[in-house]
C-alpha positions as CSV (number, residue, x, y, z in Angstrom):
1,M,100.4,90.0,105.9
2,A,103.5,91.4,104.3
3,E,103.8,94.8,102.7
4,Q,106.2,95.1,99.7
5,G,109.7,95.3,101.0
6,T,109.2,92.8,103.9
7,D,109.1,89.1,104.1
8,G,105.8,87.2,103.7
9,F,102.7,87.2,101.6
10,S,100.4,90.0,100.6
11,F,96.8,89.4,99.3
12,P,95.9,91.9,96.6
13,D,92.4,93.1,96.0
14,G,90.5,93.2,92.7
15,F,89.9,89.5,92.2
16,P,86.6,87.7,92.2
17,P,85.7,86.0,95.6
18,R,86.5,82.5,94.3
19,V,90.2,83.5,93.6
20,I,92.8,83.3,96.3
21,A,95.4,85.9,95.2
22,V,98.8,85.9,96.9
23,V,102.0,87.7,96.2
24,A,105.3,86.4,97.8
25,H,107.8,89.0,99.1
26,G,111.3,88.6,100.4
27,E,112.0,85.2,102.0
28,I,109.0,83.1,102.6
29,R,109.2,81.1,105.8
30,A,107.0,78.3,107.2
31,E,105.2,80.7,109.5
32,H,104.0,82.7,106.5
33,Y,102.3,79.5,105.1
34,E,101.0,78.4,108.5
35,R,99.7,81.8,109.7
36,D,98.6,83.5,106.5
37,L,98.2,81.3,103.4
38,I,97.0,77.9,104.6
39,P,94.1,79.2,106.7
40,R,93.0,81.4,103.8
41,I,93.0,78.4,101.4
42,E,91.1,76.2,103.9
43,A,88.5,78.9,104.6
44,A,88.0,79.5,100.9
45,V,87.6,75.8,100.1
46,K,85.3,75.3,103.0
47,A,83.1,78.2,102.0
48,S,82.7,77.5,98.3
49,G,84.5,74.4,97.1
50,P,87.4,74.4,94.7
51,A,89.2,77.7,94.5
52,R,91.4,79.4,91.9
53,L,94.9,80.4,93.0
54,Y,96.8,83.3,91.6
55,Y,100.4,83.0,93.0
56,E,102.9,85.7,92.1
57,L,106.6,85.7,92.9
58,G,107.8,89.0,91.9
59,E,111.0,91.1,91.8
60,D,111.3,91.4,95.6
61,F,110.9,87.6,96.2
62,H,114.2,86.1,97.4
63,G,113.3,82.5,98.0
64,F,111.8,79.9,100.4
65,S,113.2,78.7,103.7
66,L,113.5,74.9,104.0
67,G,110.3,74.9,106.2
68,A,108.4,77.0,103.7
69,A,109.5,74.7,100.8
70,W,108.1,71.8,102.8
71,D,104.8,73.6,103.6
72,D,104.5,74.6,99.9
73,A,104.8,70.9,99.0
74,M,102.3,69.9,101.7
75,V,99.8,72.5,100.6
76,G,100.0,71.1,97.1
77,L,99.5,67.5,98.3
78,R,96.8,68.2,101.0
79,H,94.8,70.5,98.6
80,L,95.5,68.7,95.4
81,S,91.8,68.5,94.4
82,D,90.8,71.9,96.1
83,F,91.9,74.1,93.2
84,A,90.0,74.6,90.0
85,R,92.7,76.6,88.3
86,V,96.2,77.8,89.2
87,A,98.2,80.8,87.7
88,V,101.8,81.1,88.7
89,V,103.3,84.5,87.8
90,T,107.1,84.8,87.9
91,D,110.2,85.3,85.9
92,I,112.3,83.0,88.2
93,G,113.5,80.2,85.9
94,W,113.6,77.3,88.5
95,I,110.0,78.1,89.6
96,R,108.8,78.3,86.0
97,S,110.5,75.0,85.2
98,G,109.4,73.3,88.3
99,T,105.8,74.4,87.9
100,A,105.8,73.2,84.2
101,L,107.3,69.9,85.3
102,F,104.7,69.1,88.0
103,A,101.6,70.7,86.3
104,P,100.6,67.4,84.5
105,L,100.3,65.8,88.0
106,I,97.9,68.4,89.3
107,P,94.2,67.7,88.5
108,C,93.4,71.2,87.4
109,E,94.6,73.6,84.8
110,V,97.9,75.2,85.7
111,R,99.5,78.0,83.7
112,V,102.8,79.9,84.2
113,F,102.9,83.6,83.2
114,P,105.9,86.0,83.1
115,L,105.6,89.1,85.3
116,A,105.1,91.2,82.2
117,E,101.9,89.3,81.6
118,R,100.3,89.9,85.1
119,A,97.2,91.4,83.5
120,A,96.7,88.3,81.3
121,A,97.2,86.0,84.3
122,R,94.6,88.0,86.3
123,A,92.2,87.8,83.4
124,W,92.8,84.0,82.9
125,I,92.4,83.1,86.6
126,A,89.2,85.2,86.9
127,A,87.6,83.9,83.7
């Protein structure tokens, strides 16, 4: 797990058990998905069915490696019906636009929040 200022994911506390909360830091690489995020998603879904995903890409996020971009797409396809709700929290324009573009293809409610509305995103994903 990453700490702020390093590459990878961190998993903040303070969310209900059904919520997978993840914050991306630095450059996200395939190993971050394969080692940290995918097992967490699979364990949560196996334990209690469809999960809720809070996915924040903040000020210290720099981007995805090609392998991570592929893993991100594969997580979406493999787990398409495993999410009950998804909150994407970011100010990065291309991520906001891409999420809005693909949201209608995802069989759960997806909302995009700016970083200034983290509290609203947390409340929405937990509701």
